[in-house]
N, C-alpha and C positions, 0 to 999 in steps of 0.2 A: 805581507805574512801578519800584520797585527789586525786587518781587516778581515782575511780569513777568520782568524782566531775570537773578534767578535760575531760573524757571522756562526760560527761553533756555538758560543756562550746562548746565542740566540736563541737557534733551535734546538739546546738542553734544558732554557727556560720554557720553553713552548712543547716541552716532551709531557705528556699525558703524567708518567712516576715522580719527575721532579714536580711538576705540578700539584700534585698529591702530597708529598713530604714537604714541599714548603708552603702550602696551605695553612692558614690561623687556624682553620677547621680542622681539627685531628678526631682521631679516635676516641679519647677521654673525652672531648665537649661533646660530641654526638650520645655518647652514654649517657652523659648527664643529664642533656634534651631532652632523650628518652625517658629518664626516670620517672614514674609514676608513683609518687607519694601517695601513704599508705594515709586512709581518711577516719574519722570518728562516723560509729556509727550512726549518728543523729545525720548524718550529710549523708545516707545514703538514701535516703526515703524522697518522695517526689515533691514537696515543702519543708519548712520548719514554721513554728510557731515559739512565743517568749512567754516566760512565766515569773511572775515575780517571785523572789524566794525571801520569805520575811526572816529565817533562822539567823541570814548574815549583818551583825549590825556595827555601824560607825558612829564614833565620838567625830560630828562636827564641828568644826571651829566656828564661832560665832560672826567670822570677816569674811567666812566663806556663805553661810546662809544669807549675810547681806548682801554681798555682791553676786552670788550666784540664786536668785529665789527660787527660778524653775529648775534647775540643774538638781540641786539638794535635794529634792523630794525624790530623787531618781531610786530605785533601790537593783540588788544584784537580781540581773534577770537569766533563768537556764533557758538555752537553746533545746526543742526538741524537735526531733523528725517526724515527719506524718504523711501516710498516704492519702488519709482523706481529713480533709479540712473543709467547714463551713466556704461558701461560695465566694465569702466578703475576703475571709483570709487568702484564698487562692486569686481573687481579683488583685489583692493589693499585692501579694508577695510574684504577680507574674506581672504585672506593668511595666509599662517600656516608664526608664529610667534615664537620668545624668547624672551619673558618681565623677565626681573629681579626685586623684588623688596625689599626694604631695609625698614626696620625702623630706622629713628635716631632722638637719644637726648631721653628726659623721655617720660614714656608713657600717652597716652591720651586715653578716652573713645572712642569706635567706628574704630579704627585702624583696627581691626581683617576685616569689614564689608566694607572697601574700598579694601581689596585685596577681599573679596567673591564678589564685584561688577565687578573688573577685572578680576578676575576668569570665574565671567559666560559670560560677554560680550564677552571675550576673545574664550571661548569654544564653546558659542552659534556662533560666527563669523567661528571659524574654531577650530573643535574638536583636531588637531594635534597641536596646536600652545602648546607652554610649557610656565608655570609659574614657576620660580625659585624666592625661597627667600633666601636673601644674610642674614647667621646668624650672631647674637649678633649686629648688626649693621654696618655701616660702615666698622670697621675691616673685615667684612665678604667679601666685596668688595675688599677692600685690599690684602687681605690673601687667596682669594677664597674659602673661604666656603662658601658651597651654598648646596641646597636640591632641590629637584623638587616638587610642593607642590600639592598633589590630592586633586580630589573632597572630600574623606574622611576626610583628613587634614581639608580644609576649612569649610566645615560641622561642625564640632566638635567646631569649633570657632563662627560659626555665632551669633551677638551681643552679644557678649561678650564682656568684657573689658579688659583691659591688653592689651601688646604685646607679650605676650607668646609664640603663635604659632613659631614665628621665631625669639623671643628675640628680645633689642635693644641694642643700645650704645652710646657713646658720643663723639669717634674718631671726628675729623675735617678732611676731605680732602682738604687740606688749602696750600701744598707744593706742587713743582713740582715734587718732588719724588712721594709723595701719588697721583697725578692724575695720572701719567705716570703708577703708578701699579695698580690702579683704571682701568685706559683703557685697559692694558694688558689683564686683569681679564675678562674683557667685550668680549673682542674679542677673545680670548681664548672660552670662553663659547658661541660665536657666538650670542653673544644679539643684537636682533635689536632693545630695548627699555627697559632702566631704569626708573624705578620710585623711588623717596626719599619723604618717607613721614616722615616730619617734621616742624619744625620751622622754625625763620628766617634764621639761619644760616645753616641749613639743605636745604632750597631755595637757600641762598646762592652757598652753596657747589651745588646743582645741577643746575643752571644756569653757572656756570665755566665749569662741567662737559659737558656739553650740547657745548660748546664754543672748548672744546678741542676734542671732540669726532665728531662734526659737519661733517668734510673734509672721515670718517669711516662710516659714514650715520648711526650713533647710537645713538637716540634719547632719550632723558633726560624729562620728568615731574615730576616737582614739587608736593606736596598735603599740605595743610595748614594746622600744627597741632601744638595748645599749649594750653591747660588748662586755661592759663594767661589770651588767649583773646587776644594779643598785633599784631594780625595779622588779620591786617582790612585796606581793600586796597580800594583806591577813584583813579579818577583821577585829572590833575589839578584843574577840574572846580566843584569838589565838588562831582561827579556821582559815587554812590557806588557801589563797582563791589564783592567784597567780604566784609560780614557787620560782620562775626565772623570764626575764627577757630575751626576745629571741636576738641571735648573735653569737651569744656568751659562749653556749658550748664549742662551736668553731673557730672562737678567737683560742680559747682556753686550750683548745687540741691543739693549734698552729702554733701556739707557743710552748707548748708542752714539747712538738716535736723537736720544734729546736733546740730547745732547751735539755732535751735526752740526747739529742748529737753532741752538745757540748759537755754532757756527764760523760760521755763514752771518749768525747777527745780528751776530758780532765783526767782521767784512770789511765789513760793510754800514755799522753805524753810527762804525766806527774809532776808539775813543774807551775802548772797557773789554779787560782783561783778565779773563776768565771763568774762576774755579778752580773745578774741581769735583773735587771729593770723591766715591771710589765704594767702595762696600763691599769691606772685607777687611781685616781684622782681622788675621792673622797672615801672608796669600800676600797676592804682589799680581797675582793671575793675571786678575782680573776687568780692572784696570788696563792689563794688557798686551794684551786683547783688545781694548780701545778704544781702545787704541792702534792696533790695525791698522785698526780697522773705521773710524775716523775722522780719522786722522794729525792729531791734535790736535797744537799746536806744541810743548808739552813735555808729557811724562808722565813720572813717578818712578816707579819699579820700589824696590822696599825691598829685593829680594833683592840688586839691585845695588847700592846703595850701603852694603850690608852688606861687600861686598867689595873697599870702595874703598882704594887704598893711595896716601899722598902720600910719591911718590918722593924731591919735590924736598927733601921736610924727613928724610926717611931719610938724603939725601946729605948734607945740612949737618949733622945728628946724628953722622956717620961720620967727619967731619973733624975735629971735635973729639972723637973718637974716643968716642962714647958712642951712647946708643940713644932714640931717639924712638918712644915706645909711642903717644903719640897719634899718629902719621901713619897708623895702622893705622885702619879704621872711619870711616863720614862722620859729621863731626863738624855738628850741627845750625846752626850758623855758616858752616861750610863749602856744605852743603847750598845756603844762601838767597844762596849768592854764586854757584854754580853756575845757578840761575834767573836773578840778575840778570846773567849774562853773554848768554843766550839772550834778555831784552828788550832788553839792551843794543845787539844786534847788529841785532834786527828794528827796533829806532827810528831806527838809523843808517841804514836805507833807509823811513824814511815809514812804518813799521809801529807805532806804538806804542799795539798792540792784539794781540789774541792770545786763544787756549785753554790752559791749562794743567789735565791732569789727575792726579791725588795720590791715592793708595790711602790707605786710611783707618787702614792700620795702619802707615803709614810711621815714624812715630816709633819705632818697637821694632826700626828697623832703624837708629838713629842711636847710637852708640857713648856718648856722654853719659847720652842719656835712658836706655836699658839699663842702666847703672852705676847711676845712680838708681833704677830700678824694682825692680832686684834687691835693692837697700841699702835702700830704705823696704819693701820686703816682708818682708825680713830682721829691720831692726828694729821693725815693727808686729806679727809674728807671734812675736817675741822677746817684748814688751811683754806679749801676750796669754798665753803661757805663763808667764811670771815671775810675773805682778800676778793671773791668774785673771780677767782681765776685760777686755773690747772696748776697744781704741785707740781706735775712733772716737767710743764711747760718752764715754771717759774725757776725751776732746777732742774738742769738738763742732764747737769754732771753729777757724777757720784758723790764727787769731793763736796759740791754745792749743798747737795742732802744731808751730807754726814754732818757739815759745817752749823744748818739749820737747826739739827739733831740735839750738837753739843749746845747750843744757846737756849735750846728750850731745856735742856738737863740745869742748865745755872740758873732758870728763874725760879722766882721763890714760890710757895704750895700756895695754891688757893685757900677760896675760903673753908674750904673743907676739910683741910689738912693735906690732902691727896696731890701729887703732881704726876701728871702722866706719862712724862719721860722725864726717870731721876738721871742722879751722878751713877747708879749701878745699873741702869739698863743700860745707858752709853756706855761704862767700861764692857761690861757683857759683851755688846754690840760690837764692841771693835776688837774682841777677842775672838771673832769667827771669821772666816775667811772673805776677801774681796768680792769675790766673785757671787757669794751666797746674801752676802749684805747687800749688792746691784740686785740680787734677783728677790728679797725682799721688800726692796723698793722699788720693783718694775709697777706698770700699770694694772690695775686688774682687769680680769677679761671682761665680757658683755655682760656676765652676771654680780660683777663689782667682787669675783673672786680672787683670790691668790691666786697667779699662772705658776702651779707647781710643776708642770710639763715643761716650763723654759729654766728650770733648775735641776741641776745636775746633782740629783739627791745622793747617787750612789757616788759621785765623787766626795761629797761634803762625807757620808759617813765612812766611807773606806780610809779617807785625809785621815779622820782620827785614829781607824782601827793601826792604818800605819804607821803614823805616829807610838802611837802605844805599843805596838811590837816590837818597834824598834828598843822602848825602853825594857822592854822584858827580854831583849835579844841581851843587850847590856849586863843586863840583870841574872843572864842564865837560866832566865825562865823559861823563854818561846827556844825549844830544842827540836831537831828531827831524831827521831828514837833509832836507834842501828841493833839490827835483827840480830838477834844474840847466835844465829848460826853464823853470820855474816862473822861476825865478830871474830870467833874461834878459829872458821875457817882463814882469814887472813893471818891471824897470831899463827897458826901450824902449821902456815907455808913458809914463815919464817922463822920456824923453830922457836917461837915464844911460847910461854905458859901463859894462858889465858887467864887460868884460874888464881895466877898471881899475880898478874896487872888488873883482870878486872875491877875488884874493890876501890883499887885504887880510883881510877877512872870514872866509874860509874856509882851513882847516890841509889841505884837499885838491880845491883847485881846481881841480889841474891835471889830474887825471885822473876826479874824481869824480860818478858819475850823481846822485848824490846829495851835497849838501855838506852838509859838518857844518864849524859853525863853530870858531872857535880858542876853546880849553879857557880863553883868558884873560877872552872876552867872554863874561862871564856875568850880565850887567846890563844895561840901559838905560846906565848910567853908563860902564860898560866899553865898551858898541858905541860911544860915542860917544868916548870915548877912544882905542879904533881908529880911527874915519872922520878926524879931528883930526891924529891921529899919521902917517896915509897921505897926510892932504893933500886929503883929498876935501872937509872943513869945517873952515869958522875955528871959533873957541871960542866965539863967539857965536851961532854957527848953530844951526838946531834939524835934529834928524835925519829924513830925508825919512820921509815916510808909508810910501812903499814898503818902504824898508829895514825901518823899527820893525816892520813887519805882518810881515816875512819873518823878522823877529828874533822875534818873538812866538811864529808856528809853530815854532818851532825847540825852544820852550820847553815840557818835556814837562808832561804831568799823570799820574800814574800813578793811575789807577781802574780799582778792581776790582771785580766781583760774585760772593759766593760761591754754590754751586750744591751740594747733597750728594743722591747717588743711589743708593738703599736698598732701603728698605719700596716704592715705586713699579714696580723692578723685578722683585721676587721674586712680586708682587701682578699680571703681565702674564698674558695670557694665551700659552699656549706657542709657539714653533715649531713649524716643520713637523718638524725635528730632534727638538727636545725631545718631543713629539706620537709621534715612531714609537718613539725611544728608550725612552720610559716605558711604552707599551704592552707594548714587546718584554721589558722588565724583570719587569711584571708577569707574562707567560706563563712567562719564565723563572723565576719565583720559584714557581707553580705545580708545573712540571716539577721544581722541585728536592724540593718538600713530595711529590708523587706517587711521589717514589722513593726516600723515606725519608731526605732528608739532611737535616742539623740543624747550627746553628751556622756556615752559610754565607753569603755575602754575595752576593746575585742580579749576576749582569755581564755586560756583554757585550762581545767584544774585535771587535777590528778598524773600530773606530766611524768611523775617518777614511775608507773605505773604502766602495761601493755597499753598500745593506743586503741584499745577495744574498750577501755576503762576511761578515755581520757572524756569529759564533760566540757563542754564549749560555754563559755559565759559571757555576757553584758557586764562589766564591775561600774559603778557610778563612781567619777572622777572627783565630781565638789567634796563629797563626805574626806577624799583623802587629802586635801589639800590644809596647809598651814601655813603659817607666817613665818618668812626665812628674809634677812639683811641680805638686801640687793641693791647695789648702790648708795648704799647710805640711807636706807629706807627700808621698811616691812613691806614685803608684797607675799600674797597670796601663791605658793607652790607646790608642787606634788613632792613629797617629802622622798628624799633620799632611803634604802635602804643599807645599813653597815651588815657585817659582820657579826651574828651572835656566835658569840663566843660562850653561849652555854648549849649553842646545835651541836648534836651530834657528831655532823664532818669535825667540825672545830677540835672538839673533845679527843675525837679518834686521832687529828694530825697530832694536836698537843702530847699524847700520850707514847707517839711513832715517833717523835723526834730526835730523841738518843738514838734510836735504830737506825734513821736515815743519815743522822751524824754520822754513825757507824767508825765511830773513835774505838775501835777495837781491831785487833790484827785481822787480815783476813779480806774479803772482797767487798765492796761497796754494795750496796742494796739498791742501786735505782731501778728504775722499771723503764721499758722501754714502750710509751702508747702509739708507735707506729704512725702510717700516713694517712689519712682521711679516705675512706673509699665508701663509694655507693654500693650495694648490692653484690657485697662480701662477705664471708663467713666469719672470719676475725674481723669483725669492728666495734668500735665503740660507740654504742649505741646511747649512750646517755652522758651527760655531767655525772661524776661521783658524789659531788657534793649534794646534787639533786637526789641522787639514790638513797643516801647516808640520812640525809635528812629527813626523805619521805618515806621510803621503803624501810627504813629501821627508826622510825622515830618511835614505833609503839612493840616495844622490846618485847611485850608479853605475850605478844603470837597473832594476836590479829590482824598485822600487816607484815607480808616477809619479802626478800626480794627476788621470790620466784610468782608473786600476785601477778 
């Protein structure tokens, strides 16, 4: 019997319909692969040429001038399509090449389309051109692990998310030895050009590789990738050249879709606050975009917190003839109070639920935390240098590390009269939760930065929120508002006069749509005392069942559900915007290579506008570099872009905060961004922050949303 059943199952497995249903190649995948990205007008011509654009200027760092003498000379280059060009231009454009491509850093939706754009343009110019993919990121360059990409391989990944085709890695080509090994590989493979698809550090590596191999006539082009959205490039006069890195829109939409679902859940089950931590270690671009996509009740923007000034504390200090330096910058405790205030306001109108969005790196903008990070990094770096051994190896346990800090705090001040770790620091540090102490004392990442991703940011903040809400509950301040109609109906059902009892129980009975118990009524005991005092009950009487039920409804239970949004979004299939954007970045990259550029970053200008107005550019990387501390020393790196608190997008979000908090009777203001589709009528075609900052940046009427 069992044997017959197995035979039957084998027949089912071989059945064409079962094979089709269970195949990993479904119709959605086929549709994605078949999608043809829209291209810039410049790429509809037979070839392209480059021209320097002198109007874009940069303030180059002296160290960049010193270390990148050839690359620092580069200008912004505009790519123009032509049907007819000089013979030598056509010859250079169409000659056979060997082009290497590497993914570097975390995945971002659209990377495969960058490869597809390069592949299509290169093969169209000369079918004999070879496109080589380095495997597993920069390690593939160093170790010469490479494969030739074929049309079938590229076609299989068109418009799909991830970096699956050739994989990625986080190795940095940042030493003389690694640069030498990478150069040796490129020479051995007879590469004409190398394309580095990555974030700020990867593009930093790209320009140093370009400088290293300029005499070997091996070109290096960078492509801006990061879901964090922190590669945004303008010249010194504020002209936007690269408004957003690829992958940002898709990740934000993927996060927004899931957070929108939590908004729906929250307003359905009406008992949870969903706390959503989204990726963004340095900048809060993703949180800002998610706020616009979902209208979550509370969204924290780290850059806004960093600019916070407590004017009340400043005034109090001035009255005493002093200066309160702690009034500048948001403290962790004050941040928890800000969140509590929103929770209280919603609870007062019967909404003891909601959604909070927190950027992953929000703690980096908290004054006291930043101070701890700087001091601890200095202490650890100093220990490593002085003792010629690793701090974390020497003190493997948290208690050992804390003991070292305690001893440090008791040491006398140095000659300058300053102690890097004081008794006050030690006391404040001991006040924070143990798991956060451990987080602050973890090893730094490969860049020497504090690893915020390993710290439960939401747990730290919401722990303080929970503690303070409990205090407010005991003080009768944190209460759930009772709908007046419900109160009146409940009392009428038991033949009680609500207008007689109401003023004795509620602080706002005269005019409140949602009624709040008086602050003194915090328990059944105090409730009974209020009823007796008002003459509604005698001492021996029991509290009426309906009144007790109403009181219990007013007592809040603060329940949270934590969520982290990161890896899921960066692995999402790209939006139509990212499909088009990345394919054009690929075409731009080949145009830069074909016209002899090196040390440039491929970019598209005017992304907020229709594709017909997009302008492909090559942006010089070297002038964008600045000095930043990495592993205890200063190094040249591409500067990350933070949220501009004076930008149109942020100012609009700031203005709409109260509306989205929805601390008023009635429905919430949640927005439903919907699924990610290609070629659908109802589509989210661009990041909202991009539209607001670009299309609305000139409110005088020169540029509008419909351009």
